[in-house]
C-alpha positions in Angstrom: 16.0 19.9 -17.6 14.9 23.2 -16.0 18.3 23.4 -14.2 20.2 22.8 -17.4 18.3 25.6 -19.2 19.0 28.0 -16.3 22.7 27.2 -16.5 22.7 27.9 -20.2 20.9 31.2 -19.6 23.5 32.1 -16.9 26.3 31.3 -19.3 24.7 33.6 -22.0 24.5 36.4 -19.4 28.1 36.0 -18.4 29.2 36.1 -22.1 27.1 39.2 -22.9 28.3 41.1 -19.9 31.9 40.0 -20.5 31.7 41.2 -24.1 30.2 44.5 -23.0 32.9 45.0 -20.4 35.6 44.2 -22.9 34.2 46.7 -25.5 34.0 49.4 -22.8 37.7 48.8 -22.0 39.1 48.3 -25.5 37.4 51.2 -27.2 38.7 54.0 -24.8 42.2 52.4 -24.6 42.7 52.2 -28.3 40.5 54.9 -29.9 39.9 57.7 -27.4 42.5 60.2 -26.4 43.7 60.3 -22.7 42.7 63.9 -22.4 39.0 63.1 -23.3 36.9 62.7 -20.1 34.7 60.1 -21.9 37.7 57.7 -21.8 37.7 57.7 -18.0 33.9 57.2 -17.9 34.0 54.2 -20.2 36.9 52.6 -18.3 35.0 53.0 -15.1 31.9 51.4 -16.6 34.1 48.5 -17.9 35.5 47.9 -14.4 32.0 48.1 -12.9 30.6 45.6 -15.4 33.5 43.3 -14.6 32.8 43.6 -10.9 29.1 42.8 -11.5 30.0 39.7 -13.5 32.4 38.5 -10.8 29.9 39.0 -8.0 27.1 37.4 -9.9 29.3 34.4 -10.7 30.4 33.9 -7.1 26.9 34.2 -5.7 25.4 31.9 -8.3 28.0 29.2 -7.9 28.2 29.2 -4.1 24.6 29.7 -3.2 22.0 29.5 -6.0 23.1 26.5 -8.1 23.3 24.1 -5.2 19.9 25.2 -3.9 18.4 24.9 -7.3 19.8 21.3 -7.6 18.4 20.4 -4.2 15.0 21.9 -5.1 15.0 20.1 -8.4 15.7 16.8 -6.8 12.9 17.3 -4.3 10.5 18.2 -7.0 11.4 15.1 -9.0 11.1 12.9 -5.8 7.6 14.4 -5.1 6.5 13.8 -8.7 7.7 10.2 -8.7 5.9 9.7 -5.3 2.7 11.1 -6.7 2.9 9.0 -9.9 3.7 5.7 -8.1 1.4 6.2 -5.1 -0.7 3.1 -4.7 -4.4 3.8 -4.6 -6.1 1.6 -1.9 -9.4 1.3 -3.8 -8.9 -1.3 -6.5 -10.8 -3.9 -8.5 -10.6 -7.4 -7.3 -8.3 -8.6 -10.1 -5.7 -5.9 -9.3 -6.0 -6.6 -5.5 -5.2 -10.2 -6.3 -2.0 -9.1 -8.1 -0.8 -7.2 -5.1 -1.9 -9.7 -2.5 0.2 -12.9 -3.1 -1.5 -15.3 -0.6 1.1 -18.0 -0.9 4.1 -15.8 -0.1 2.2 -14.0 2.6 1.2 -17.2 4.3 4.9 -18.3 4.3 6.3 -15.0 5.8 3.4 -13.8 8.0 3.6 -13.5 11.8 -0.2 -13.5 12.1 -3.2 -13.7 9.7 -6.8 -12.7 10.6 -9.6 -13.8 8.2 -13.3 -12.9 8.1 -15.7 -14.1 5.4 -19.0 -15.8 4.7 -17.3 -19.3 4.7 -13.9 -18.8 3.1 -14.3 -22.3 1.5 -12.2 -21.6 -1.6 -9.3 -20.0 0.3 -9.2 -22.6 3.0 -9.6 -25.5 0.6 -6.8 -24.5 -1.7 -4.3 -23.7 1.0 -5.3 -25.7 4.1 -2.0 -27.6 4.0 0.0 -24.4 3.7 -1.8 -22.8 6.6 -1.4 -25.9 8.8 2.4 -26.0 8.1 2.6 -22.2 8.7 0.9 -22.6 12.1 3.4 -25.4 13.0 6.2 -23.0 12.2 4.8 -20.1 14.2 2.0 -18.4 12.4 -0.9 -17.1 14.6 -4.0 -17.8 12.6 -7.5 -16.5 13.4 -10.6 -17.2 11.3 -14.2 -16.0 11.5 -17.0 -17.3 9.3 -20.8 -17.4 9.6 -22.1 -20.1 11.9 -23.9 -22.5 9.6 -26.6 -23.0 12.3 -27.3 -19.3 12.9 -30.3 -17.4 11.8 -28.0 -15.2 9.7 -26.8 -18.3 7.8 -30.4 -19.5 7.2 -31.4 -16.1 5.8 -28.2 -16.0 3.7 -28.9 -19.5 2.3 -32.5 -18.6 1.4 -31.3 -15.5 -0.5 -28.8 -17.4 -2.7 -28.2 -20.9 -3.8 -28.8 -22.7 -0.4 -27.4 -26.1 -1.5 -24.0 -24.7 -2.6 -23.6 -22.4 0.3 -24.6 -25.1 2.8 -22.0 -27.4 1.3 -19.4 -24.7 1.3 -20.0 -24.0 5.0 -19.7 -27.7 5.9 -16.5 -28.0 3.8 -15.0 -25.0 5.7 -15.7 -26.8 9.0 -13.9 -29.8 7.7 -11.0 -27.7 6.4 -10.5 -26.4 10.0 -9.9 -30.0 11.1 -7.5 -30.5 8.2 -5.5 -27.3 9.2 -5.3 -28.4 12.8 -4.2 -31.9 11.9 -1.4 -30.6 9.7 -0.4 -28.1 12.4 -0.2 -30.8 15.1 1.1 -33.6 12.8 4.6 -34.0 14.4 4.6 -31.9 17.5 2.8 -29.0 19.3 2.8 -26.1 16.9 4.9 -23.0 17.5 2.0 -20.8 16.4 -1.7 -20.8 17.2 -4.9 -21.6 15.4 -8.4 -20.4 16.5 -11.7 -20.2 14.8 -14.9 -18.4 15.8 -18.4 -18.8 14.3 -20.4 -15.5 14.0 -24.1 -15.1 14.1 -24.4 -12.3 11.6 -23.6 -11.6 8.0 -20.4 -9.6 7.9 -20.5 -6.3 6.0 -17.2 -6.9 4.4 -14.5 -9.6 4.1 -11.2 -9.1 5.8 -7.8 -10.7 5.1 -5.4 -9.0 7.5 -1.7 -10.1 7.4 0.9 -8.8 9.8 4.4 -9.5 8.5 6.1 -7.7 11.4 5.5 -5.0 13.9 5.8 -2.3 11.3 4.8 -4.2 8.1 1.6 -5.7 7.0 -1.2 -5.6 4.4 -5.0 -5.7 4.8 -7.3 -6.7 2.0 -10.9 -5.7 2.5 -13.6 -7.1 0.3 -16.6 -4.7 -0.2 -19.8 -6.6 -0.4 -22.5 -5.4 -2.7 -25.6 -3.7 -1.1 -27.8 -6.4 -2.4 -27.1 -10.1 -1.5 -28.4 -11.2 -4.9 -27.1 -9.2 -7.8 -28.5 -9.6 -11.3 -26.2 -11.7 -13.5 -24.0 -9.5 -15.7 -24.8 -6.2 -13.9 -21.5 -6.2 -12.0 -18.6 -8.2 -13.4 -16.1 -7.4 -10.7 -16.2 -6.3 -7.1 -14.2 -3.4 -5.6 -11.8 -4.0 -2.8 -9.6 -2.0 -0.4 -5.9 -2.8 -0.1 -4.0 -1.1 2.7 -0.3 -1.5 3.1 0.7 -0.7 6.7 3.7 1.3 5.7 1.6 3.5 3.4 -1.7 3.5 5.2 -1.0 2.7 8.8 -4.1 4.5 10.2 -6.4 2.6 7.9 -4.6 -0.7 8.5 -4.9 -0.3 12.3 -8.6 0.7 11.9 -9.6 -2.6 10.3 -7.4 -4.6 12.6 -9.1 -3.0 15.6 -12.5 -3.7 14.1 -11.5 -7.3 13.6 -10.3 -7.5 17.2 -13.6 -6.1 18.4 -15.6 -8.7 16.4 -13.3 -11.4 17.7 -14.1 -10.5 21.4 -17.9 -10.1 20.7 -19.9 -12.2 23.2 -22.1 -13.6 20.6 -19.3 -15.4 18.7 -19.0 -19.1 19.2 -15.6 -20.7 19.6 -15.1 -23.5 17.2 -13.9 -26.7 18.9 -13.3 -30.4 18.2 -16.7 -31.2 19.5 -18.6 -28.7 17.4 -21.5 -30.4 15.5 -23.7 -28.7 13.0 -27.3 -29.7 12.2 -26.5 -30.4 8.6 -23.6 -32.7 9.3 -23.4 -35.8 11.7 -19.6 -35.8 11.5 -17.8 -34.3 14.5 -15.5 -31.4 13.3 -13.4 -28.7 14.7 
């Protein structure tokens, strides 16, 4: 719009100067005697005005217009970028909209998960995860060790029966994922689980789609384990797309790798048995 207005203004200047030059030429040629010195002055002015108009037109067409168009395009591009820039700090409902778990499981090269027990995620998609591992997905999971002191404290702080059952369900889901992954042949991917002895400060769902593409969903836990009902209706989360927030994505991936290598983590295996469950699980 600004470029169009400038072109209209330039056209108006051309017309005004052209009209002035024409008047300066017509008046002395038709109404002033050749012997009058004013006639020569007006004709000189007319030619100078014509020269100014010509020079201004050439400079404007060859140099300024193209530069204005390029600058206008850059301004529009910057404005669109600012308007559409995705903010990484979002409410949980919006994070869910931008984090399509099903499609990510299908197309991911690797997935790294960290949470209290991840029972709901694993329960709803254990078959999908197992099939993805068989196709080539590298899956890592970390949850709280149900037998750790951290888990005991966590269970005392909240509904211990529900949390204890969720923890045991997650252990069974690990077996289900492995069974699906190994159902027909040795999987092309990998599946590993570690049990941690502390309460994680945040949840992590880190998905790597390729070397240069991925997304990390970080769940921010509330400062208090037990929040009054109705005080907080929805949690805040961080959503980092690798292409837009590579530094932040790599930060949380590095933190996950550090936790994974921690000496106090316990590798989940087929022979793992928990105190609250007599069934052997992996």
